[in-house]
All heavy atoms as a GROMACS GRO file, in nm:
protein
  580
    1MET      N    1   0.085  -0.117   0.000
    1MET     CA    2   0.000   0.000   0.000
    1MET      C    3   0.090   0.124   0.000
    1MET      O    4   0.187   0.130   0.073
    1MET     CB    5  -0.089  -0.002   0.125
    1MET     CG    6  -0.167   0.125   0.140
    1MET     SD    7  -0.265   0.152   0.288
    1MET     CE    8  -0.257   0.014   0.387
    2VAL      N    9   0.057   0.220  -0.083
    2VAL     CA   10   0.134   0.344  -0.090
    2VAL      C   11   0.050   0.455  -0.027
    2VAL      O   12  -0.064   0.476  -0.064
    2VAL     CB   13   0.170   0.380  -0.234
    2VAL    CG1   14   0.243   0.511  -0.240
    2VAL    CG2   15   0.254   0.269  -0.296
    3MET      N   16   0.109   0.523   0.073
    3MET     CA   17   0.040   0.633   0.139
    3MET      C   18   0.132   0.753   0.142
    3MET      O   19   0.241   0.746   0.200
    3MET     CB   20   0.003   0.595   0.283
    3MET     CG   21  -0.108   0.492   0.293
    3MET     SD   22  -0.149   0.452   0.462
    3MET     CE   23  -0.204   0.608   0.525
    4GLY      N   24   0.092   0.861   0.079
    4GLY     CA   25   0.170   0.984   0.083
    4GLY      C   26   0.311   0.967   0.029
    4GLY      O   27   0.403   1.029   0.078
    5GLY      N   28   0.329   0.882  -0.070
    5GLY     CA   29   0.461   0.860  -0.127
    5GLY      C   30   0.543   0.755  -0.054
    5GLY      O   31   0.654   0.724  -0.095
    6LEU      N   32   0.492   0.700   0.056
    6LEU     CA   33   0.562   0.595   0.130
    6LEU      C   34   0.503   0.460   0.095
    6LEU      O   35   0.381   0.444   0.085
    6LEU     CB   36   0.549   0.617   0.280
    6LEU     CG   37   0.610   0.745   0.335
    6LEU    CD1   38   0.579   0.758   0.483
    6LEU    CD2   39   0.760   0.747   0.313
    7ASP      N   40   0.588   0.362   0.077
    7ASP     CA   41   0.545   0.226   0.048
    7ASP      C   42   0.531   0.154   0.182
    7ASP      O   43   0.630   0.121   0.246
    7ASP     CB   44   0.648   0.157  -0.042
    7ASP     CG   45   0.602   0.019  -0.085
    7ASP    OD1   46   0.484  -0.013  -0.066
    7ASP    OD2   47   0.687  -0.057  -0.137
    8ILE      N   48   0.407   0.134   0.225
    8ILE     CA   49   0.380   0.070   0.354
    8ILE      C   50   0.374  -0.080   0.332
    8ILE      O   51   0.293  -0.130   0.254
    8ILE     CB   52   0.246   0.120   0.414
    8ILE    CG1   53   0.241   0.272   0.419
    8ILE    CG2   54   0.221   0.057   0.549
    8ILE    CD1   55   0.340   0.335   0.512
    9ARG      N   56   0.460  -0.154   0.403
    9ARG     CA   57   0.462  -0.299   0.391
    9ARG      C   58   0.441  -0.361   0.529
    9ARG      O   59   0.502  -0.318   0.626
    9ARG     CB   60   0.596  -0.347   0.338
    9ARG     CG   61   0.626  -0.298   0.202
    9ARG     CD   62   0.756  -0.354   0.155
    9ARG     NE   63   0.814  -0.267   0.055
    9ARG     CZ   64   0.932  -0.286   0.004
    9ARG    NH1   65   1.006  -0.386   0.042
    9ARG    NH2   66   0.977  -0.202  -0.088
   10PRO      N   67   0.358  -0.462   0.538
   10PRO     CA   68   0.338  -0.527   0.668
   10PRO      C   69   0.460  -0.610   0.707
   10PRO      O   70   0.527  -0.668   0.622
   10PRO     CB   71   0.216  -0.616   0.646
   10PRO     CG   72   0.214  -0.641   0.499
   10PRO     CD   73   0.274  -0.519   0.433
   11LEU      N   74   0.491  -0.610   0.835
   11LEU     CA   75   0.600  -0.694   0.884
   11LEU      C   76   0.550  -0.837   0.896
   11LEU      O   77   0.437  -0.861   0.940
   11LEU     CB   78   0.645  -0.647   1.023
   11LEU     CG   79   0.711  -0.512   1.032
   11LEU    CD1   80   0.728  -0.474   1.180
   11LEU    CD2   81   0.845  -0.515   0.964
   12PRO      N   82   0.631  -0.935   0.857
   12PRO     CA   83   0.590  -1.074   0.878
   12PRO      C   84   0.592  -1.106   1.027
   12PRO      O   85   0.681  -1.062   1.100
   12PRO     CB   86   0.694  -1.155   0.801
   12PRO     CG   87   0.812  -1.066   0.789
   12PRO     CD   88   0.761  -0.925   0.789
   13ILE      N   89   0.493  -1.178   1.073
   13ILE     CA   90   0.485  -1.213   1.215
   13ILE      C   91   0.570  -1.338   1.238
   13ILE      O   92   0.545  -1.442   1.177
   13ILE     CB   93   0.339  -1.239   1.256
   13ILE    CG1   94   0.256  -1.113   1.230
   13ILE    CG2   95   0.331  -1.280   1.402
   13ILE    CD1   96   0.108  -1.132   1.252
   14PRO      N   97   0.671  -1.328   1.325
   14PRO     CA   98   0.754  -1.446   1.353
   14PRO      C   99   0.670  -1.556   1.419
   14PRO      O  100   0.580  -1.529   1.498
   14PRO     CB  101   0.860  -1.394   1.450
   14PRO     CG  102   0.854  -1.246   1.442
   14PRO     CD  103   0.717  -1.211   1.397
   15ASP      N  104   0.700  -1.681   1.388
   15ASP     CA  105   0.627  -1.793   1.446
   15ASP      C  106   0.638  -1.795   1.598
   15ASP      O  107   0.542  -1.830   1.666
   15ASP     CB  108   0.678  -1.926   1.389
   15ASP     CG  109   0.639  -1.944   1.244
   15ASP    OD1  110   0.536  -1.887   1.203
   15ASP    OD2  111   0.712  -2.014   1.171
   16ARG      N  112   0.753  -1.757   1.652
   16ARG     CA  113   0.771  -1.761   1.797
   16ARG      C  114   0.692  -1.653   1.869
   16ARG      O  115   0.679  -1.656   1.991
   16ARG     CB  116   0.918  -1.753   1.833
   16ARG     CG  117   0.980  -1.621   1.799
   16ARG     CD  118   1.123  -1.616   1.844
   16ARG     NE  119   1.164  -1.477   1.845
   16ARG     CZ  120   1.282  -1.434   1.814
   16ARG    NH1  121   1.376  -1.520   1.783
   16ARG    NH2  122   1.311  -1.308   1.818
   17PHE      N  123   0.637  -1.555   1.795
   17PHE     CA  124   0.560  -1.448   1.856
   17PHE      C  125   0.414  -1.489   1.877
   17PHE      O  126   0.345  -1.436   1.961
   17PHE     CB  127   0.565  -1.322   1.770
   17PHE     CG  128   0.489  -1.206   1.829
   17PHE    CD1  129   0.546  -1.129   1.928
   17PHE    CD2  130   0.362  -1.176   1.786
   17PHE    CE1  131   0.477  -1.024   1.985
   17PHE    CE2  132   0.292  -1.070   1.841
   17PHE     CZ  133   0.349  -0.994   1.941
   18ARG      N  134   0.366  -1.584   1.801
   18ARG     CA  135   0.225  -1.621   1.806
   18ARG      C  136   0.186  -1.666   1.946
   18ARG      O  137   0.256  -1.741   2.012
   18ARG     CB  138   0.196  -1.730   1.706
   18ARG     CG  139   0.230  -1.686   1.565
   18ARG     CD  140   0.154  -1.763   1.462
   18ARG     NE  141   0.199  -1.729   1.328
   18ARG     CZ  142   0.153  -1.626   1.257
   18ARG    NH1  143   0.062  -1.550   1.307
   18ARG    NH2  144   0.199  -1.602   1.137
   19SER      N  145   0.072  -1.614   1.991
   19SER     CA  146   0.024  -1.644   2.124
   19SER      C  147  -0.129  -1.645   2.121
   19SER      O  148  -0.191  -1.575   2.042
   19SER     CB  149   0.073  -1.538   2.223
   19SER     OG  150   0.009  -1.554   2.348
   20GLU      N  151  -0.188  -1.723   2.208
   20GLU     CA  152  -0.334  -1.727   2.215
   20GLU      C  153  -0.390  -1.598   2.273
   20GLU      O  154  -0.504  -1.562   2.248
   20GLU     CB  155  -0.378  -1.845   2.301
   20GLU     CG  156  -0.344  -1.980   2.242
   20GLU     CD  157  -0.382  -2.093   2.335
   20GLU    OE1  158  -0.447  -2.068   2.438
   20GLU    OE2  159  -0.345  -2.207   2.305
   21ASN      N  160  -0.309  -1.525   2.350
   21ASN     CA  161  -0.356  -1.406   2.419
   21ASN      C  162  -0.342  -1.278   2.337
   21ASN      O  163  -0.393  -1.174   2.377
   21ASN     CB  164  -0.281  -1.388   2.551
   21ASN     CG  165  -0.300  -1.507   2.642
   21ASN    OD1  166  -0.405  -1.568   2.643
   21ASN    ND2  167  -0.197  -1.540   2.717
   22ILE      N  168  -0.270  -1.285   2.224
   22ILE     CA  169  -0.246  -1.166   2.143
   22ILE      C  170  -0.297  -1.191   2.002
   22ILE      O  171  -0.258  -1.287   1.936
   22ILE     CB  172  -0.095  -1.133   2.138
   22ILE    CG1  173  -0.041  -1.112   2.278
   22ILE    CG2  174  -0.070  -1.010   2.052
   22ILE    CD1  175   0.110  -1.099   2.285
   23ALA      N  176  -0.386  -1.103   1.956
   23ALA     CA  177  -0.438  -1.116   1.819
   23ALA      C  178  -0.329  -1.081   1.719
   23ALA      O  179  -0.244  -0.996   1.745
   23ALA     CB  180  -0.558  -1.023   1.801
   24ASP      N  181  -0.329  -1.148   1.603
   24ASP     CA  182  -0.228  -1.124   1.500
   24ASP      C  183  -0.225  -0.977   1.457
   24ASP      O  184  -0.120  -0.922   1.429
   24ASP     CB  185  -0.252  -1.212   1.378
   24ASP     CG  186  -0.212  -1.356   1.401
   24ASP    OD1  187  -0.146  -1.383   1.504
   24ASP    OD2  188  -0.244  -1.440   1.317
   25LYS      N  189  -0.341  -0.912   1.453
   25LYS     CA  190  -0.342  -0.773   1.408
   25LYS      C  191  -0.283  -0.677   1.510
   25LYS      O  192  -0.258  -0.562   1.480
   25LYS     CB  193  -0.483  -0.730   1.367
   25LYS     CG  194  -0.586  -0.740   1.474
   25LYS     CD  195  -0.723  -0.705   1.416
   25LYS     CE  196  -0.832  -0.734   1.516
   25LYS     NZ  197  -0.963  -0.706   1.461
   26GLN      N  198  -0.256  -0.724   1.633
   26GLN     CA  199  -0.192  -0.641   1.735
   26GLN      C  200  -0.040  -0.648   1.727
   26GLN      O  201   0.030  -0.574   1.795
   26GLN     CB  202  -0.238  -0.682   1.875
   26GLN     CG  203  -0.386  -0.662   1.898
   26GLN     CD  204  -0.423  -0.515   1.891
   26GLN    OE1  205  -0.350  -0.429   1.939
   26GLN    NE2  206  -0.536  -0.486   1.832
   27PHE      N  207   0.013  -0.737   1.643
   27PHE     CA  208   0.158  -0.755   1.633
   27PHE      C  209   0.229  -0.625   1.599
   27PHE      O  210   0.335  -0.594   1.654
   27PHE     CB  211   0.192  -0.862   1.529
   27PHE     CG  212   0.336  -0.862   1.488
   27PHE    CD1  213   0.433  -0.906   1.576
   27PHE    CD2  214   0.375  -0.814   1.365
   27PHE    CE1  215   0.567  -0.906   1.540
   27PHE    CE2  216   0.507  -0.813   1.328
   27PHE     CZ  217   0.603  -0.859   1.416
   28HIS      N  218   0.173  -0.545   1.510
   28HIS     CA  219   0.239  -0.423   1.465
   28HIS      C  220   0.253  -0.322   1.579
   28HIS      O  221   0.352  -0.250   1.585
   28HIS     CB  222   0.164  -0.362   1.346
   28HIS     CG  223   0.159  -0.457   1.230
   28HIS    ND1  224   0.271  -0.488   1.157
   28HIS    CD2  225   0.059  -0.530   1.177
   28HIS    CE1  226   0.240  -0.575   1.063
   28HIS    NE2  227   0.112  -0.603   1.074
   29ARG      N  228   0.159  -0.320   1.670
   29ARG     CA  229   0.171  -0.231   1.785
   29ARG      C  230   0.288  -0.274   1.874
   29ARG      O  231   0.363  -0.192   1.925
   29ARG     CB  232   0.041  -0.230   1.864
   29ARG     CG  233  -0.076  -0.176   1.782
   29ARG     CD  234  -0.199  -0.173   1.861
   29ARG     NE  235  -0.190  -0.056   1.950
   29ARG     CZ  236  -0.290  -0.009   2.018
   29ARG    NH1  237  -0.408  -0.067   2.012
   29ARG    NH2  238  -0.275   0.095   2.096
   30PHE      N  239   0.304  -0.404   1.892
   30PHE     CA  240   0.416  -0.455   1.970
   30PHE      C  241   0.549  -0.429   1.899
   30PHE      O  242   0.650  -0.398   1.962
   30PHE     CB  243   0.400  -0.605   1.997
   30PHE     CG  244   0.303  -0.635   2.106
   30PHE    CD1  245   0.174  -0.674   2.077
   30PHE    CD2  246   0.340  -0.622   2.240
   30PHE    CE1  247   0.084  -0.701   2.176
   30PHE    CE2  248   0.249  -0.649   2.341
   30PHE     CZ  249   0.121  -0.689   2.310
   31ALA      N  250   0.549  -0.440   1.766
   31ALA     CA  251   0.672  -0.415   1.690
   31ALA      C  252   0.717  -0.271   1.705
   31ALA      O  253   0.836  -0.243   1.722
   31ALA     CB  254   0.651  -0.449   1.542
   32VAL      N  255   0.623  -0.177   1.702
   32VAL     CA  256   0.658  -0.035   1.720
   32VAL      C  257   0.708  -0.011   1.861
   32VAL      O  258   0.809   0.056   1.882
   32VAL     CB  259   0.536   0.055   1.688
   32VAL    CG1  260   0.561   0.198   1.730
   32VAL    CG2  261   0.503   0.048   1.540
   33ALA      N  262   0.639  -0.067   1.960
   33ALA     CA  263   0.681  -0.049   2.099
   33ALA      C  264   0.820  -0.107   2.121
   33ALA      O  265   0.904  -0.046   2.189
   33ALA     CB  266   0.580  -0.115   2.193
   34TYR      N  267   0.847  -0.222   2.063
   34TYR     CA  268   0.979  -0.283   2.076
   34TYR      C  269   1.086  -0.194   2.012
   34TYR      O  270   1.192  -0.170   2.070
   34TYR     CB  271   0.981  -0.421   2.011
   34TYR     CG  272   1.116  -0.486   2.014
   34TYR    CD1  273   1.165  -0.543   2.131
   34TYR    CD2  274   1.197  -0.488   1.901
   34TYR    CE1  275   1.290  -0.602   2.134
   34TYR    CE2  276   1.322  -0.546   1.903
   34TYR     CZ  277   1.368  -0.603   2.020
   34TYR     OH  278   1.492  -0.659   2.023
   35GLY      N  279   1.058  -0.142   1.894
   35GLY     CA  280   1.153  -0.055   1.826
   35GLY      C  281   1.181   0.071   1.905
   35GLY      O  282   1.296   0.117   1.913
   36LEU      N  283   1.079   0.129   1.966
   36LEU     CA  284   1.098   0.250   2.045
   36LEU      C  285   1.172   0.224   2.175
   36LEU      O  286   1.229   0.315   2.235
   36LEU     CB  287   0.962   0.315   2.075
   36LEU     CG  288   0.890   0.374   1.954
   36LEU    CD1  289   0.750   0.418   1.993
   36LEU    CD2  290   0.970   0.489   1.896
   37SER      N  291   1.173   0.097   2.220
   37SER     CA  292   1.242   0.066   2.345
   37SER      C  293   1.392   0.041   2.325
   37SER      O  294   1.466   0.027   2.422
   37SER     CB  295   1.180  -0.058   2.410
   37SER     OG  296   1.210  -0.175   2.334
   38GLN      N  297   1.440   0.038   2.200
   38GLN     CA  298   1.580   0.011   2.172
   38GLN      C  299   1.664   0.137   2.189
   38GLN      O  300   1.616   0.248   2.177
   38GLN     CB  301   1.596  -0.044   2.030
   38GLN     CG  302   1.523  -0.174   2.007
   38GLN     CD  303   1.563  -0.281   2.105
   38GLN    OE1  304   1.680  -0.315   2.117
   38GLN    NE2  305   1.467  -0.333   2.178
   39ASP      N  306   1.792   0.117   2.217
   39ASP     CA  307   1.886   0.228   2.234
   39ASP      C  308   1.904   0.299   2.100
   39ASP      O  309   1.951   0.239   2.003
   39ASP     CB  310   2.020   0.174   2.283
   39ASP     CG  311   2.123   0.283   2.308
   39ASP    OD1  312   2.088   0.402   2.298
   39ASP    OD2  313   2.238   0.249   2.339
   40PRO      N  314   1.869   0.427   2.091
   40PRO     CA  315   1.880   0.497   1.962
   40PRO      C  316   2.025   0.516   1.917
   40PRO      O  317   2.050   0.543   1.801
   40PRO     CB  318   1.812   0.631   1.989
   40PRO     CG  319   1.821   0.650   2.136
   40PRO     CD  320   1.816   0.513   2.196
   41PHE      N  321   2.121   0.503   2.008
   41PHE     CA  322   2.261   0.521   1.971
   41PHE      C  323   2.327   0.389   1.934
   41PHE      O  324   2.447   0.384   1.910
   41PHE     CB  325   2.336   0.590   2.084
   41PHE     CG  326   2.283   0.727   2.112
   41PHE    CD1  327   2.209   0.752   2.226
   41PHE    CD2  328   2.303   0.830   2.021
   41PHE    CE1  329   2.158   0.878   2.251
   41PHE    CE2  330   2.252   0.956   2.045
   41PHE     CZ  331   2.180   0.980   2.160
   42ASP      N  332   2.250   0.281   1.930
   42ASP     CA  333   2.303   0.150   1.892
   42ASP      C  334   2.231   0.102   1.766
   42ASP      O  335   2.181  -0.009   1.760
   42ASP     CB  336   2.284   0.051   2.007
   42ASP     CG  337   2.356  -0.080   1.981
   42ASP    OD1  338   2.451  -0.082   1.900
   42ASP    OD2  339   2.316  -0.181   2.041
   43SER      N  340   2.223   0.188   1.667
   43SER     CA  341   2.149   0.158   1.545
   43SER      C  342   2.237   0.112   1.430
   43SER      O  343   2.189   0.090   1.320
   43SER     CB  344   2.072   0.281   1.499
   43SER     OG  345   1.979   0.319   1.598
   44GLY      N  346   2.366   0.104   1.452
   44GLY     CA  347   2.455   0.066   1.343
   44GLY      C  348   2.517   0.189   1.281
   44GLY      O  349   2.511   0.299   1.336
   45ASP      N  350   2.579   0.170   1.167
   45ASP     CA  351   2.647   0.280   1.099
   45ASP      C  352   2.552   0.352   1.003
   45ASP      O  353   2.476   0.288   0.932
   45ASP     CB  354   2.768   0.228   1.020
   45ASP     CG  355   2.874   0.168   1.112
   45ASP    OD1  356   2.885   0.217   1.227
   45ASP    OD2  357   2.942   0.076   1.069
   46PHE      N  358   2.560   0.483   1.003
   46PHE     CA  359   2.483   0.564   0.910
   46PHE      C  360   2.576   0.614   0.801
   46PHE      O  361   2.690   0.652   0.828
   46PHE     CB  362   2.418   0.684   0.982
   46PHE     CG  363   2.310   0.644   1.077
   46PHE    CD1  364   2.339   0.621   1.210
   46PHE    CD2  365   2.181   0.626   1.032
   46PHE    CE1  366   2.239   0.584   1.298
   46PHE    CE2  367   2.080   0.589   1.119
   46PHE     CZ  368   2.110   0.568   1.253
   47LEU      N  369   2.529   0.615   0.679
   47LEU     CA  370   2.607   0.664   0.567
   47LEU      C  371   2.549   0.795   0.519
   47LEU      O  372   2.428   0.808   0.502
   47LEU     CB  373   2.606   0.563   0.452
   47LEU     CG  374   2.662   0.425   0.483
   47LEU    CD1  375   2.642   0.332   0.364
   47LEU    CD2  376   2.808   0.434   0.519
   48LEU      N  377   2.635   0.892   0.496
   48LEU     CA  378   2.590   1.017   0.438
   48LEU      C  379   2.555   0.996   0.291
   48LEU      O  380   2.613   0.910   0.224
   48LEU     CB  381   2.699   1.124   0.449
   48LEU     CG  382   2.735   1.165   0.592
   48LEU    CD1  383   2.851   1.264   0.588
   48LEU    CD2  384   2.616   1.227   0.660
   49HIS      N  385   2.460   1.071   0.244
   49HIS     CA  386   2.415   1.059   0.105
   49HIS      C  387   2.531   1.073   0.008
   49HIS      O  388   2.540   1.003  -0.092
   49HIS     CB  389   2.308   1.165   0.078
   49HIS     CG  390   2.256   1.163  -0.061
   49HIS    ND1  391   2.308   1.241  -0.161
   49HIS    CD2  392   2.158   1.089  -0.119
   49HIS    CE1  393   2.244   1.216  -0.273
   49HIS    NE2  394   2.152   1.126  -0.250
   50GLU      N  395   2.622   1.164   0.039
   50GLU     CA  396   2.736   1.189  -0.050
   50GLU      C  397   2.831   1.069  -0.059
   50GLU      O  398   2.905   1.056  -0.156
   50GLU     CB  399   2.815   1.312  -0.004
   50GLU     CG  400   2.736   1.440  -0.005
   50GLU     CD  401   2.650   1.458   0.121
   50GLU    OE1  402   2.685   1.406   0.228
   50GLU    OE2  403   2.546   1.524   0.110
   51SER      N  404   2.832   0.983   0.042
   51SER     CA  405   2.927   0.872   0.042
   51SER      C  406   2.873   0.747  -0.029
   51SER      O  407   2.946   0.651  -0.049
   51SER     CB  408   2.966   0.836   0.185
   51SER     OG  409   2.853   0.787   0.256
   52VAL      N  410   2.746   0.748  -0.067
   52VAL     CA  411   2.688   0.634  -0.136
   52VAL      C  412   2.711   0.651  -0.286
   52VAL      O  413   2.675   0.754  -0.343
   52VAL     CB  414   2.536   0.624  -0.107
   52VAL    CG1  415   2.474   0.508  -0.183
   52VAL    CG2  416   2.512   0.609   0.042
   53PRO      N  417   2.774   0.554  -0.352
   53PRO     CA  418   2.800   0.569  -0.495
   53PRO      C  419   2.670   0.570  -0.576
   53PRO      O  420   2.573   0.503  -0.543
   53PRO     CB  421   2.885   0.446  -0.530
   53PRO     CG  422   2.856   0.347  -0.422
   53PRO     CD  423   2.822   0.426  -0.300
   54THR      N  424   2.671   0.647  -0.681
   54THR     CA  425   2.555   0.656  -0.769
   54THR      C  426   2.548   0.533  -0.858
   54THR      O  427   2.647   0.492  -0.917
   54THR     CB  428   2.566   0.782  -0.857
   54THR    OG1  429   2.581   0.895  -0.773
   54THR    CG2  430   2.443   0.800  -0.942
   55ALA      N  431   2.429   0.476  -0.865
   55ALA     CA  432   2.411   0.357  -0.949
   55ALA      C  433   2.399   0.401  -1.094
   55ALA      O  434   2.336   0.501  -1.125
   55ALA     CB  435   2.285   0.282  -0.907
   56ALA      N  436   2.462   0.326  -1.182
   56ALA     CA  437   2.454   0.357  -1.325
   56ALA      C  438   2.314   0.324  -1.374
   56ALA      O  439   2.259   0.218  -1.341
   56ALA     CB  440   2.558   0.277  -1.401
   57PRO      N  441   2.254   0.410  -1.454
   57PRO     CA  442   2.120   0.379  -1.507
   57PRO      C  443   2.126   0.258  -1.600
   57PRO      O  444   2.224   0.237  -1.671
   57PRO     CB  445   2.081   0.506  -1.581
   57PRO     CG  446   2.208   0.579  -1.606
   57PRO     CD  447   2.304   0.538  -1.500
   58LYS      N  448   2.020   0.180  -1.597
   58LYS     CA  449   2.012   0.064  -1.685
   58LYS      C  450   1.983   0.109  -1.827
   58LYS      O  451   1.908   0.203  -1.849
   58LYS     CB  452   1.903  -0.030  -1.638
   58LYS     CG  453   1.932  -0.094  -1.505
   58LYS     CD  454   1.822  -0.190  -1.468
   58LYS     CE  455   1.853  -0.256  -1.335
   58LYS     NZ  456   1.747  -0.348  -1.295
   59ALA      N  457   2.043   0.040  -1.920
   59ALA     CA  458   2.018   0.071  -2.061
   59ALA      C  459   1.874   0.032  -2.094
   59ALA      O  460   1.824  -0.070  -2.050
   59ALA     CB  461   2.114  -0.006  -2.149
   60SER      N  462   1.809   0.114  -2.169
   60SER     CA  463   1.669   0.090  -2.204
   60SER      C  464   1.660   0.018  -2.338
   60SER      O  465   1.631   0.077  -2.441
   60SER     CB  466   1.592   0.221  -2.208
   60SER     OG  467   1.458   0.196  -2.241
   61ASN      N  468   1.687  -0.112  -2.337
   61ASN     CA  469   1.675  -0.193  -2.457
   61ASN      C  470   1.545  -0.274  -2.453
   61ASN      O  471   1.535  -0.378  -2.513
   61ASN     CB  472   1.794  -0.290  -2.469
   61ASN     CG  473   1.923  -0.215  -2.491
   61ASN    OD1  474   1.922  -0.101  -2.536
   61ASN    ND2  475   2.034  -0.276  -2.458
   62ASP      N  476   1.451  -0.223  -2.378
   62ASP     CA  477   1.327  -0.295  -2.357
   62ASP      C  478   1.237  -0.285  -2.481
   62ASP      O  479   1.201  -0.178  -2.526
   62ASP     CB  480   1.254  -0.235  -2.236
   62ASP     CG  481   1.135  -0.318  -2.195
   62ASP    OD1  482   1.132  -0.437  -2.225
   62ASP    OD2  483   1.045  -0.261  -2.131
   63ASP      N  484   1.203  -0.399  -2.536
   63ASP     CA  485   1.114  -0.404  -2.651
   63ASP      C  486   0.975  -0.442  -2.602
   63ASP      O  487   0.949  -0.558  -2.571
   63ASP     CB  488   1.166  -0.507  -2.752
   63ASP     CG  489   1.080  -0.515  -2.876
   63ASP    OD1  490   1.002  -0.420  -2.900
   63ASP    OD2  491   1.090  -0.616  -2.948
   64TRP      N  492   0.886  -0.346  -2.593
   64TRP     CA  493   0.753  -0.370  -2.538
   64TRP      C  494   0.673  -0.469  -2.621
   64TRP      O  495   0.583  -0.535  -2.569
   64TRP     CB  496   0.676  -0.239  -2.524
   64TRP     CG  497   0.644  -0.174  -2.655
   64TRP    CD1  498   0.721  -0.084  -2.722
   64TRP    CD2  499   0.529  -0.195  -2.735
   64TRP    NE1  500   0.662  -0.048  -2.839
   64TRP    CE2  501   0.542  -0.114  -2.850
   64TRP    CE3  502   0.416  -0.274  -2.722
   64TRP    CZ2  503   0.447  -0.111  -2.950
   64TRP    CZ3  504   0.320  -0.270  -2.822
   64TRP    CH2  505   0.336  -0.189  -2.935
   65THR      N  506   0.709  -0.485  -2.746
   65THR     CA  507   0.632  -0.577  -2.830
   65THR      C  508   0.653  -0.722  -2.789
   65THR      O  509   0.570  -0.807  -2.820
   65THR     CB  510   0.669  -0.559  -2.979
   65THR    OG1  511   0.809  -0.582  -2.995
   65THR    CG2  512   0.635  -0.420  -3.028
   66ALA      N  513   0.762  -0.751  -2.719
   66ALA     CA  514   0.784  -0.889  -2.673
   66ALA      C  515   0.684  -0.927  -2.564
   66ALA      O  516   0.656  -1.045  -2.544
   66ALA     CB  517   0.927  -0.901  -2.619
   67ARG      N  518   0.629  -0.827  -2.493
   67ARG     CA  519   0.531  -0.854  -2.387
   67ARG      C  520   0.388  -0.823  -2.431
   67ARG      O  521   0.294  -0.838  -2.355
   67ARG     CB  522   0.564  -0.768  -2.264
   67ARG     CG  523   0.696  -0.803  -2.201
   67ARG     CD  524   0.720  -0.726  -2.072
   67ARG     NE  525   0.673  -0.588  -2.073
   67ARG     CZ  526   0.741  -0.484  -2.120
   67ARG    NH1  527   0.861  -0.503  -2.169
   67ARG    NH2  528   0.692  -0.362  -2.116
   68TYR      N  529   0.370  -0.778  -2.553
   68TYR     CA  530   0.238  -0.738  -2.604
   68TYR      C  531   0.155  -0.860  -2.637
   68TYR      O  532   0.200  -0.953  -2.702
   68TYR     CB  533   0.255  -0.649  -2.728
   68TYR     CG  534   0.126  -0.604  -2.788
   68TYR    CD1  535   0.048  -0.507  -2.726
   68TYR    CD2  536   0.082  -0.659  -2.908
   68TYR    CE1  537  -0.072  -0.466  -2.783
   68TYR    CE2  538  -0.037  -0.617  -2.965
   68TYR     CZ  539  -0.114  -0.522  -2.902
   68TYR     OH  540  -0.231  -0.481  -2.956
   69VAL      N  541   0.031  -0.860  -2.590
   69VAL     CA  542  -0.062  -0.968  -2.624
   69VAL      C  543  -0.151  -0.917  -2.736
   69VAL      O  544  -0.233  -0.827  -2.716
   69VAL     CB  545  -0.147  -1.008  -2.501
   69VAL    CG1  546  -0.247  -1.116  -2.539
   69VAL    CG2  547  -0.057  -1.054  -2.390
   70GLY      N  548  -0.133  -0.971  -2.852
   70GLY     CA  549  -0.211  -0.929  -2.968
   70GLY      C  550  -0.343  -1.004  -2.980
   70GLY      O  551  -0.368  -1.101  -2.907
   71ALA      N  552  -0.425  -0.963  -3.073
   71ALA     CA  553  -0.556  -1.025  -3.094
   71ALA      C  554  -0.544  -1.172  -3.131
   71ALA      O  555  -0.629  -1.253  -3.098
   71ALA     CB  556  -0.634  -0.948  -3.201
   72ASP      N  557  -0.435  -1.208  -3.198
   72ASP     CA  558  -0.416  -1.347  -3.239
   72ASP      C  559  -0.378  -1.438  -3.122
   72ASP      O  560  -0.384  -1.560  -3.134
   72ASP     CB  561  -0.309  -1.356  -3.349
   72ASP     CG  562  -0.177  -1.296  -3.305
   72ASP    OD1  563  -0.181  -1.198  -3.226
   72ASP    OD2  564  -0.072  -1.345  -3.349
   73GLN      N  565  -0.342  -1.381  -3.007
   73GLN     CA  566  -0.302  -1.461  -2.890
   73GLN      C  567  -0.414  -1.474  -2.788
   73GLN      O  568  -0.397  -1.540  -2.687
   73GLN     CB  569  -0.179  -1.399  -2.824
   73GLN     CG  570  -0.057  -1.400  -2.912
   73GLN     CD  571   0.057  -1.321  -2.851
   73GLN    OE1  572   0.035  -1.216  -2.795
   73GLN    NE2  573   0.177  -1.374  -2.862
   74VAL      N  574  -0.526  -1.408  -2.813
   74VAL     CA  575  -0.636  -1.411  -2.714
   74VAL      C  576  -0.728  -1.526  -2.743
   74VAL      O  577  -0.755  -1.567  -2.846
   74VAL     CB  578  -0.714  -1.276  -2.718
   74VAL    CG1  579  -0.832  -1.280  -2.622
   74VAL    CG2  580  -0.621  -1.164  -2.684
   0.00000   0.00000   0.00000
């Protein structure tokens, strides 16, 4: 689902998290609470935008007719 330019993806629920007392749809609330309880200074290394190499654009050799379904194929 895309909301406001953000691609919202559901987190997979780990098998070890499943419990009879907690509904599956409540998992995301626990995931947020767990994330907020972590040390913000122990998040790993951050890279500045300038230090990330620019990816080369892919060549556009795409022939759309190879994926076209014509009247003779229906």
